[in-house]
N, C-alpha and C positions, 0 to 999 in steps of 0.2 A: 225440594227447593234448594237445599245446600249443595246438592250435586250440580244443579243448573248453574248456581252462582260460581262454583269452582271451575265449570267448564267455560262460563263467560269470562272469568278473570284469566284463565289460561289462554283463551283466544285473544283477549286484549293484549296480553303480554307478548304474545307472538306477533300481533299486528304491529306494536310499537317497535319491537326488535327488527322487524322487516324494514320499517321506514328508516330507523336509525342506521341500519346497514347501508341503506341506499345513500343516506347522507355522508356516511364514511366513504363510500365509493366515489362520491363526488369530490371529496377533499383529496382522495388519493389519486385522482385521474391525472395523467400527464399534461403538462402545459401545452405541448404541441403533439397533437394526435395524428396517427397515420390516416392518410385519406383512403376512404373505403370506396371502392368502385361500385357502380350500379349499372346493371344491364336490364334495359326495358325492351319489351317485344309484345307483339300481338300474337295470341295463340288461338286457334280455332276450337272451341268448346261447344258442344251442342249445336253444331252447325252455325255458329256465329263467333266474331272475334271478341277476345277479352284482352285487356291490358294487364300485363304482369310485369313486375320488376324483381330482379334478383340483386341482392346486396351482399357484396363480399364474394367468396369463393363457393359457388353453388355445387361444385364437384368434390368438395372437401368432405369426403364420406365419414371421417371421424367425427364430424360435428353433427348434433341433432338439428332438426328443422324448427324454425319459428315461422308461423304464417300470420300475416297481418291483413286484417279487413277493416274497412272504415265505414263510418256513418257521419251524419252532418253536424255542423256547428250552427251558430246563429244565422249565418249566411245561407244556410241550406246546402252549401258546397260540402261535397262527401266523397272526396277521393283520397288516394294514398299520400298526398302532399302532407297530411297530418302526421305522417310517420318519418318525415325527413330528417328529424332531429334524433329519433330513437333507433331508426333501422341501421345507421352506421355504428352505433354503439353495440347494438345486439349482434351485428355481423362480426364483430371481433371474437365472438364466443360461439355462434351458431350460423347455420345456413339460413338465410332470410329470404322469404318471398312475399311480396305484397300483391294482392289480387284485387283489382278494381271491378266493380259491377258493370254490366253491359251499358248501363244508363250513363256512364261517365267515360271520359278520355277518348274512346275509339270513334266517336262522332258518327254513329251507326243509325241510319234511318230505319224506323220500325224496330228498335232494339227491344229485346225481351226484357223489359225493365222490371224492378221491384226486388224486394228482399226474399220473397218466396222463390222466385225463379233462381235468384242468386244462390240459394241453398243447393240447388241441383248443380249449378255451375261450379260451386266451391268443391263439392264432392268430386266432380268429373275432373277439375283442375288437379286436385291432390292425386287422383288416380293417373292422370296424364303424366305427371312428373314423378310418379312413384314415390310420393312423400309418405313416409311412415313415422310413427312415434313423435308426432309434432306437438308443439305448444301453440295453440291457436290464441291470438290477441284480438279481441273483437271490440272496437271502439263504438260508443253511441248505439244507434239503431241497428248496427250490424249483428247485435245479439239475436235479432229476429231470424236472421239467416242461420246463425249458428244453431239456435234452438231446433230449428227445422232439420238442418243438415245432419245434426249429431244423433237424430233419431235412428240414422242408418250409419253405423260406425263399426260394422262387423269386422272390418279389416284393421281396425284400430289405427287408422291413419292419424287421428287426433288422440293424444294421451291425456292432455290436461288443457285447461282454458283459463285465461285472464280476461275478465269483462271489465272495460273501463267505462263508467257512467252509462250502463246498458239501459235501454228502454225499460220502463216499468210496466209489466204486463198485468196490471190490476184493473179492475173495472173502472175505478176513478181516473187513473192516469190515462188509460186507453181513451176514455171520453174527453179528456183534455187534449190529447194529441190529435184526435179526430177533429176537434173544434179548431185547432191551429191550422189544419190542412184543409178545412172545409172551403175556403175561398178558391183553392186551386181546383177542387172537385167541381164547384158550381160554376166556375168561370173559365174552364180549361180551354174551350174552343176559341174564346175571345183571346185568351193569353197566347195560345199557339199562334194564332194570326198576327198578333203583335210582334212575337218573336220572328216569325217569318219575314216580317217587313224590316228586320234588323233594328227595331226600335228598342230592344232590351239590352243590347250589347253595352251601351254606355253604363247601364246600371250594373252590369256584370264587372265592368272595369272598376267602378266605384267600390263594389264589394270585395274584389281581388285586392285593391289597395288597403281596405280596412283589414282584410284578412292578413295581409302582409305586415302591417303595422302591428297587429296583435301578435303574430309569430315572432317578429323581431324583438318584441318586448319580453318574450318568454324564453328565448334561447340566444346566448352569446357564445355557444360552443363552436370551436373551430371546425368540428367535424359535421355540423349541420349542412345538408346539401341544399343550398339556396337555388342552385341551377334546376334541381329537380322540381323544387317548389314553383319556380317561375315557369318551367315547361308545362306543368299541369295547370297552372293558372291560365296559361295561354289556351290550353285545350277547353277550358270552360267557355271560352268565347266562340267556339264552333256552334253553329245554329242547331245542328241535331242534338249536340249535348245539352244546349239550353232547353230544347224541347222535351228531351228525354227526362231531364230533371223535374220539369213541371208535371209530366205525366206520371212519374214515379211518386211525386208528392200527392197527386190527385188520387192515386191508388193505394196510398199508405194505409188507409183504414182496412183494406183487404189483407195486407200483410200482417197488421197487428192482430186481426181476427184469426187468421191461420196459425200464428205462433201461439196465441193464447189458448188454443185448444190442446196444446201439448204441454208436457211437464219437462222441466230441465232434466237431462239425463243424470241419474244419481251415480252412476258408475264412473263418471269423469270428474277428477279432482278439479275444482274451480275456485279461483280467487276473484272476488268482486271488489273493484276499487271505486269508492264513492268519494267524489270531490264535492266541495261546497259551492259550485258554480251558481246554484240557485240564489245564494246570498246576494249576489250582484242585482239580480232581477228584483229581489224583495227591497233592497236598499233604494233602488232607483224608482220604485212605484210609490206614488202618493195616494192613490185610490185605495182605501182601506178594504173594500171588498176584494179587489184584485190582489192586495197584499195577503189577505187571509187565504185566498185560493192558492197562492204560490207557496205559503208556508205549509198548507195542507198537502200540496203536491210534494214538497220536499220530504215531509214526514212519511207520506205514503210510500215514496221511493225507499227510504231507509227500512221501513217495515217489510217491504217486498224483498229486498236484498237479503235481509236477515232470514226470511222464510226460506229463501234458495239455499242459504248456507246451512240451515238445519236439515236439508235433504240428506247430507252426508257428513260423517265425521272429518273427511278429507277436505271439505270446503272451508274457505276463509273469507271473512268480511274486513276489508281494510278501509278506514275512513282517513281522509287526508285533508289537512287545512287549505290545500290549493283551492282557489276560487276560479281557476281557469278550466274551461270545459276542453282542456287539451293537455291532460296529465302526461300523456306520452311525449309530448313536445316540450313541455316545461320541466319534466323530471325523468329524463331517460335512464339515468343511472339507478334510480329507484325502481323502475320497471325492470331493469336488468336484474337487480337484486331479487325481486319478487319472483321472477322466471327461474332464476337459479335455485331458489329455495323450493319452488314448486316441483322442480325436476330432481330434487335430491332423493 
């Protein structure tokens, strides 16, 4: 018991130090930062196009790689716009690539949607660009793809991982996620017809506006690439992208089941960042039964993350007071500090 307590206190001290260093980095940042270029392209992977973006100098061989993959926020939008604040900061120190799933951006009819297929696409994309020794940053549900993809990591293309508010692959939380996605599964054909008639586009515009207001409240950094955000928000209006998002959500239960069969790889050092975004839901809910369910969900997440951390002495759990389900957008310098320490 004493040994466990010492290990917990040691991990807690390291976690606090990491977050403090992130705050110091923010205070030390220059008032006027150099603009970081971004190069976006479509690349053919597994016989279909994917949208990828390189931030900074992709041919700067002396710099290690950071790979960014995204998941959804409340709006269900799930593309690399969520990295438009952190990618320019990271690109000052690393070669940075953001990889979007086939369900997003490219507006592809009959796209191979889903986090399970993206696991294959992720490995093939790393191979295509000969990316080695990378830090993988996976936000929200993209940990599903990471958990599947990293079962095959013989070439060590990924050396370590940062998970930001990852999906909780416990029985309780999976049941909750499935319940949230059930209307998409039960009404998919009706929804797709509605989208085909261009009736959902006005709602996408509303969601984009709400997303933009949230993002601007989180970041005032001069380096944030708002043009990139706007470009990807425009892509959300494409009809095939709208359909693919709904199909992906309808099949979400299959991705959860596939990932839950597997165990997070113990040989890959992993940092789990746990924000308090659930607090907002809890505070806004008057229904006591729903509130209790949200509190149980939040607790289940913490317990699951700590179980993952115990898989290896190299893993770390970092809790943050942030209530934004966009840690990487709100606190890019803290993310940079976490990656730098992980790569030491």
